[in-house]
C-alpha positions in Angstrom: -54.3 -7.7 34.7 -52.5 -4.4 34.0 -50.9 -1.9 36.3 -52.8 1.3 36.9 -51.6 4.9 37.1 -53.7 8.0 38.0 -52.3 11.4 37.3 -53.4 15.0 37.1 -52.0 15.3 33.6 -51.3 12.7 30.9 -49.2 13.8 27.9 -49.2 11.5 24.9 -46.2 12.0 22.7 -42.6 12.8 23.7 -41.8 15.2 20.8 -41.0 18.9 21.1 -44.6 19.7 22.0 -45.2 16.9 24.4 -42.0 16.8 26.3 -42.0 20.7 26.7 -45.6 20.5 28.0 -44.6 17.7 30.5 -41.5 19.5 31.7 -43.4 22.8 32.2 -46.2 21.0 34.0 -43.7 19.3 36.3 -42.1 22.7 37.0 -45.5 24.0 38.0 -46.1 21.1 40.5 -48.6 19.2 38.3 -48.5 15.4 38.7 -47.6 14.5 35.1 -47.2 11.2 33.1 -45.7 11.2 29.6 -46.2 8.3 27.3 -43.8 7.8 24.3 -43.8 4.7 22.0 -40.3 5.3 20.6 -37.4 7.6 21.6 -38.0 10.8 23.5 -37.7 13.9 21.3 -40.2 12.7 18.7 -39.7 13.0 14.9 -37.9 16.3 15.1 -35.1 15.1 17.3 -34.8 11.5 16.1 -35.9 11.5 12.4 -36.2 15.2 11.3 -34.9 18.6 12.4 -31.7 17.6 14.2 -30.4 14.6 12.1 -31.1 16.4 8.9 -29.2 19.5 10.0 -26.3 17.3 11.1 -26.3 15.7 7.6 -26.5 19.0 5.9 -23.5 20.3 7.9 -21.4 17.2 7.1 -22.3 17.4 3.4 -21.3 21.1 3.3 -17.9 20.2 4.9 -17.3 17.4 2.4 -18.4 19.6 -0.5 -16.1 22.4 0.5 -13.1 20.1 0.8 -13.9 18.5 -2.6 -14.0 21.9 -4.3 -10.8 22.9 -2.6 -9.1 19.7 -3.9 -10.4 20.2 -7.4 -9.8 23.9 -8.0 -8.6 25.5 -4.8 -10.4 28.3 -3.0 -9.4 31.3 -0.8 -5.7 30.5 -1.4 -6.2 26.9 0.0 -5.6 23.8 -1.9 -5.7 20.1 -1.0 -3.5 17.4 -2.6 -6.4 15.1 -3.1 -10.2 15.0 -2.8 -11.7 13.7 0.5 -13.3 10.3 0.8 -16.8 9.6 2.3 -17.8 6.9 4.7 -21.5 7.5 4.9 -22.0 4.9 7.6 -19.5 6.8 9.8 -21.2 10.1 9.1 -24.5 8.5 10.2 -22.9 7.2 13.4 -21.7 10.8 14.1 -25.2 12.1 13.4 -26.7 9.4 15.7 -24.3 10.4 18.4 -25.7 13.9 18.4 -29.3 12.6 18.5 -28.4 10.3 21.3 -26.9 13.0 23.5 -30.0 15.2 23.0 -32.3 12.3 23.6 -30.5 11.6 26.9 -30.8 15.3 27.8 -34.5 15.3 27.3 -34.9 12.2 29.6 -32.8 14.0 32.2 -34.9 17.2 32.0 -38.1 15.2 32.4 -36.7 13.4 35.4 -35.6 16.7 37.0 -39.1 18.0 36.5 -40.6 15.0 38.3 -42.4 13.7 35.2 -43.1 9.9 35.1 -42.2 8.5 31.7 -44.0 5.4 30.4 -42.6 3.7 27.3 -45.1 2.1 24.9 -48.0 2.7 22.6 -51.1 4.4 24.2 -54.6 3.4 23.0 -57.5 5.3 24.4 -60.7 3.6 25.5 -62.3 7.0 26.3 -61.1 10.6 26.5 -59.3 10.3 29.8 -58.2 6.6 29.9 -55.6 4.8 27.8 -53.8 1.5 28.0 -50.1 1.5 27.2 -48.4 -1.6 25.8 -44.7 -1.8 25.6 -42.0 -4.3 26.5 -43.5 -5.0 30.0 -47.0 -5.5 31.3 -49.7 -3.2 30.0 -50.3 0.0 32.0 -53.7 1.7 32.3 -53.5 5.4 32.8 -56.3 7.8 33.8 -55.9 11.5 34.1 -57.9 14.7 34.9 -56.3 16.4 31.9 -54.9 14.9 28.6 -52.6 16.6 26.2 -52.5 15.0 22.8 -49.1 15.6 21.1 -49.0 12.6 18.8 -47.3 14.5 16.0 -47.3 13.7 12.3 -46.0 11.2 9.7 -44.8 11.3 6.1 -47.4 11.2 3.4 -47.1 8.5 0.8 -48.3 8.8 -2.8 -50.8 6.2 -3.9 -48.6 5.3 -6.9 -45.4 5.3 -4.7 -46.1 3.4 -1.4 -43.1 3.4 0.9 -40.9 0.3 0.6 -37.9 -1.0 -1.2 -36.3 1.8 -3.3 -39.1 4.2 -2.3 -38.2 5.9 1.0 -39.3 8.7 3.3 -37.1 11.2 5.0 -36.8 8.7 7.9 -35.1 6.1 5.8 -33.0 8.7 4.0 -31.5 9.8 7.3 -30.5 6.3 8.0 -28.9 5.3 4.7 -25.6 3.5 5.2 -24.4 3.8 1.6 -24.7 6.8 -0.7 -27.2 6.2 -3.6 -25.5 6.9 -6.9 -28.8 8.3 -8.3 -31.4 9.8 -6.1 -34.7 11.1 -7.3 -36.6 13.4 -4.9 -40.4 13.7 -5.4 -41.5 17.0 -3.9 -39.7 20.3 -4.2 -40.6 21.6 -0.7 -38.2 22.3 2.1 -37.7 18.7 3.2 -37.0 17.4 -0.3 -34.6 20.3 -1.1 -32.7 20.2 2.2 -32.0 16.4 1.8 -31.6 16.6 -1.9 -28.9 19.3 -1.5 -27.1 17.3 1.2 -27.0 14.1 -0.9 -25.8 16.0 -3.9 -23.0 17.6 -2.0 -22.0 14.1 -0.8 -21.7 13.0 -4.4 -25.1 11.6 -5.5 -26.7 12.5 -8.8 -29.9 14.2 -7.7 -33.1 15.0 -9.6 -36.0 16.8 -8.1 -39.6 16.3 -9.4 -42.0 19.0 -8.4 -45.7 19.2 -9.5 -45.9 22.9 -9.1 -44.5 25.5 -11.5 -41.5 26.2 -9.2 -39.7 24.9 -6.2 -40.6 25.9 -2.6 -44.1 27.2 -3.8 -45.1 28.3 -0.3 -42.3 31.0 -0.3 -42.4 34.0 -2.6 -40.3 33.7 -5.8 -37.6 36.3 -5.0 -36.7 34.2 -1.9 -36.5 31.0 -3.8 -34.6 32.2 -6.9 -31.2 32.2 -5.2 -31.9 28.6 -4.1 -32.9 27.6 -7.7 -29.6 29.1 -9.0 -27.7 27.3 -6.3 -29.2 23.9 -7.3 -28.3 24.6 -10.9 -24.7 25.4 -10.0 -24.5 22.1 -8.0 -25.8 20.1 -10.9 -29.1 19.2 -9.4 -31.7 18.5 -12.1 -35.0 20.2 -11.3 -38.2 19.2 -13.1 -41.1 21.5 -12.3 -44.6 21.0 -13.6 -43.8 17.2 -13.5 -45.7 14.3 -11.9 -44.4 11.0 -10.6 -46.5 8.2 -12.0 -44.9 5.2 -10.2 -42.0 2.8 -10.4 -41.2 1.5 -13.9 -41.1 -2.2 -14.5 -37.8 -3.6 -15.8 -34.4 -4.7 -14.8 -33.3 -1.2 -13.8 -35.0 0.6 -10.9 -36.6 3.8 -12.3 -39.3 6.3 -11.6 -41.8 7.0 -14.3 -42.5 10.7 -14.7 -44.8 12.8 -16.8 -42.9 16.0 -17.7 -44.3 19.5 -18.2 -44.5 18.9 -22.0 -46.6 15.7 -21.4 -43.8 13.3 -22.3 -43.6 10.2 -20.1 -40.1 8.9 -19.4 -38.2 6.9 -16.8 -35.7 8.4 -14.4 -33.2 5.7 -13.3 -32.8 5.8 -9.5 -31.1 3.8 -6.8 -33.5 5.5 -4.3 -36.7 7.6 -4.7 -37.2 9.9 -1.8 -40.9 11.0 -1.4 -41.3 14.3 0.4 -44.8 15.5 -0.5 -45.8 16.5 3.0 -46.8 15.2 6.4 -50.2 14.4 7.9 -51.3 14.4 11.6 -51.0 11.0 13.2 -54.6 10.2 14.1 -54.9 6.5 13.4 -54.1 3.5 15.7 -54.4 5.1 19.1 -58.2 5.4 19.7 -58.8 8.9 18.6 -62.2 7.9 17.2 -63.3 6.9 20.7 -62.5 10.3 22.3 -65.5 12.2 20.8 -63.3 15.1 19.7 -64.2 17.3 16.8 -61.9 17.6 13.7 -61.1 20.5 11.4 -60.5 18.7 8.1 -57.5 16.4 8.6 -56.6 18.1 11.9 -57.9 18.2 15.5 -60.1 21.3 16.1 -58.9 23.5 18.9 -59.5 27.0 20.2 -56.8 29.7 20.9 -55.9 27.8 24.1 -55.5 24.5 22.4 -58.7 23.1 24.0 -60.5 20.4 22.0 -64.3 19.9 22.0 -63.8 17.4 24.9 -63.5 19.1 28.4 -59.9 19.0 29.7 -58.5 17.4 26.6 -56.0 19.5 24.8 -54.2 19.0 21.4 -51.0 20.7 20.2 -48.4 20.7 17.5 -48.8 18.9 14.2 -52.2 17.5 15.2 -53.8 20.9 15.1 -52.7 22.3 11.8 -50.2 24.5 10.0 -47.6 25.5 10.4 -46.4 22.0 11.3 -43.2 23.2 13.0 -41.4 22.0 16.2 -41.2 25.5 17.7 -44.9 26.1 17.4 -45.6 22.8 19.2 -43.2 23.7 22.0 -44.8 27.1 22.5 -48.3 25.5 22.6 -47.1 22.8 25.0 -45.7 25.3 27.5 -48.9 27.4 27.2 -51.2 24.5 27.9 -49.3 23.4 31.0 -49.5 27.0 32.3 -53.3 27.1 31.7 -53.8 23.8 33.5 -51.8 25.3 36.4 -54.3 28.3 36.5 -52.4 30.9 34.4 -54.2 33.1 31.9 -52.7 32.3 28.5 -53.8 32.0 24.9 -51.9 31.2 21.7 -51.8 34.4 19.6 -48.2 34.9 18.4 -47.4 37.9 16.3 -45.5 35.6 13.9 -44.1 32.1 13.7 -40.8 31.9 11.9 -40.4 29.5 9.0 -36.9 28.5 8.0 -35.7 26.5 5.1 -32.2 25.1 5.5 -31.3 24.9 1.9 -28.3 26.5 0.2 -28.7 29.4 0.8 -31.0 29.4 3.8 -34.4 31.1 3.8 -36.3 32.8 6.6 -39.8 34.2 6.4 -41.5 35.9 9.4 -44.9 37.6 9.3 -46.4 39.1 6.1 -44.9 39.7 2.7 -45.8 42.9 0.9 -48.2 40.9 -1.4 -49.9 39.3 1.6 -50.3 42.7 3.3 -51.7 44.1 0.0 -54.3 41.3 0.0 -55.4 42.6 3.4 -55.7 46.1 2.1 -52.6 47.4 4.0 -50.3 49.9 2.3 -46.7 49.1 3.0 -43.2 50.5 2.9 -40.5 47.9 2.0 -36.7 48.0 2.2 -34.3 45.4 0.8 -30.6 45.1 1.4 -28.3 42.7 -0.5 -25.6 40.6 1.2 -23.4 41.6 -1.8 -23.0 44.9 0.1 -22.5 43.3 3.6 -18.9 43.1 4.7 -19.4 40.0 6.9 -21.2 38.1 4.1 -18.4 38.9 1.7 -15.7 37.9 4.3 -17.4 34.5 4.6 -17.6 34.1 0.8 -21.4 34.3 1.1 -22.2 37.5 -0.8 -22.4 36.1 -4.3 -25.6 34.1 -4.0 -28.0 37.1 -4.5 -29.1 36.9 -0.8 -30.8 39.8 0.9 -32.9 40.9 3.9 -36.3 42.5 3.1 -38.3 44.4 5.7 -42.1 45.1 5.3 -43.8 47.7 7.4 -47.0 49.7 7.5 -46.7 52.8 5.4 -48.7 55.0 7.9 -46.9 54.3 11.2 -43.9 52.2 10.2 -44.8 49.2 12.3 -43.1 46.0 11.1 -45.3 43.5 9.5 -42.8 41.0 8.2 -39.2 40.2 7.4 -38.0 37.8 4.7 -34.4 36.9 4.0 -32.2 34.5 2.0 -28.5 33.9 2.6 -25.9 31.8 4.3 -26.5 31.3 8.0 -29.6 33.6 7.8 -31.5 31.1 10.0 -29.5 32.5 13.0 -31.3 35.9 12.5 -34.8 34.5 12.7 -34.9 35.2 16.4 -34.2 38.8 15.9 -36.8 39.1 13.2 -39.6 37.5 15.1 -38.7 39.4 18.3 -39.0 42.7 16.5 -42.5 41.7 15.3 -43.5 40.3 18.7 -42.5 43.5 20.4 -44.3 45.7 17.9 -41.2 47.4 16.7 -41.2 50.1 14.0 -38.8 50.8 11.2 -37.3 53.6 13.3 -36.8 51.2 16.3 -34.6 49.0 14.2 -32.9 51.8 12.3 -32.0 53.5 15.6 -30.6 50.4 17.1 -26.8 50.1 16.8 -25.9 46.8 15.2 -22.5 45.3 15.6 -20.1 45.5 12.7 -19.2 43.4 10.8 -22.2 41.0 11.2 -25.0 39.7 9.0 -27.4 41.5 11.3 -26.4 44.8 9.8 -28.4 43.8 6.7 -31.6 43.9 8.9 -30.6 47.4 10.0 -29.9 48.6 6.5 -33.1 47.2 5.1 -35.1 49.4 7.6 -33.0 52.4 6.6 -33.9 51.7 3.0 -37.6 51.4 3.8 -37.4 54.8 5.5 -35.8 56.3 2.4 -32.3 56.9 3.6 -30.2 53.7 3.1 -26.5 54.2 3.7 -24.7 51.3 2.1 -26.8 50.7 -1.0 
């Protein structure tokens, strides 16, 4: 026999989509149960966004100290290079994750959400059995929110195991690999590859496309490419990973752009070719829900084809980003509570935490042209920004670019690349969400000296009267 729970709302998955949906539902007085098989916070908090950014920060600190010891910088010298205890770094990172994980649990408790630990398997669209460390629990609900998230994609020739690792294993390494090969030149691979290079590993990136970060336009990615080159990261574009080579030495076999097949010696091979929705192992096939290719099909309220079953986050398609999942989760909770909502954001910001960082919000000029929209653009370099130069961040060819309609000046998109530029993503997306024009930004007084002045100056440039460039 199993215990039984009946609730108004069942949320499956405690990631940034699921736990936000559950907290908001609890705030609205909805009797809510959340099921999570692992730790609250999902992949983003435990195995992705947060731990990777912690590692990136630690690697930047170590790299800066190493450079200061070797050549001096800003009038600062160190008598000897720093030493690295990667296991201690990982413990520090795990401490951050642990504090945030505890915080999520406290917020759920405060909202009155019941949390059930274990793996949920559905027998029909509104009933699941959860198996964990204790006795099984059968849960039925009037509404179900599916927030099961996603998982790393393995290549057929490179199944995970042994020296072949995903980002999950990379973020738990206790010893630094001397030689790391990263398969996939997207944002996950480059973020982690950059971090491990700064910690002292020899890093090679293998990318099948003609350039790194192919989903971003090339002017944004060029500063990142040059940064990788300066750091000594080897980047092989137009190359394909064929599998692990046989022999005494661990190596990845690669077909280069010129057709040559050669081994790349590696202590670890990090495969980061994408993620896929997690649709297997929990009874999705018994729920009679329509799919849209590899994803769950939903409408603009995140309703599935089954009445009162909702799906959010990575399950429902691109962009597979934590902040999109959170927004959808809160929206669904409010709809269940009787509010009138739909998911129709003006833009969803995409951020790449490479060196330098990249932000893209809304349309590029090329994307607008594809839609037949004439645009006015303005671009301002961080080389002319006082704050960037005072942080030693003006030499990486970074910039802010603004794209607007030529007829009425309404903003269509903002793209930027530079140190700490991720912190401006909120300002960019707010401007688009509020329907701002070039003149709205141009007539807003921005604090000096800040990186945000580059946004201001880019709109002045688009209007034809840039001041500092």
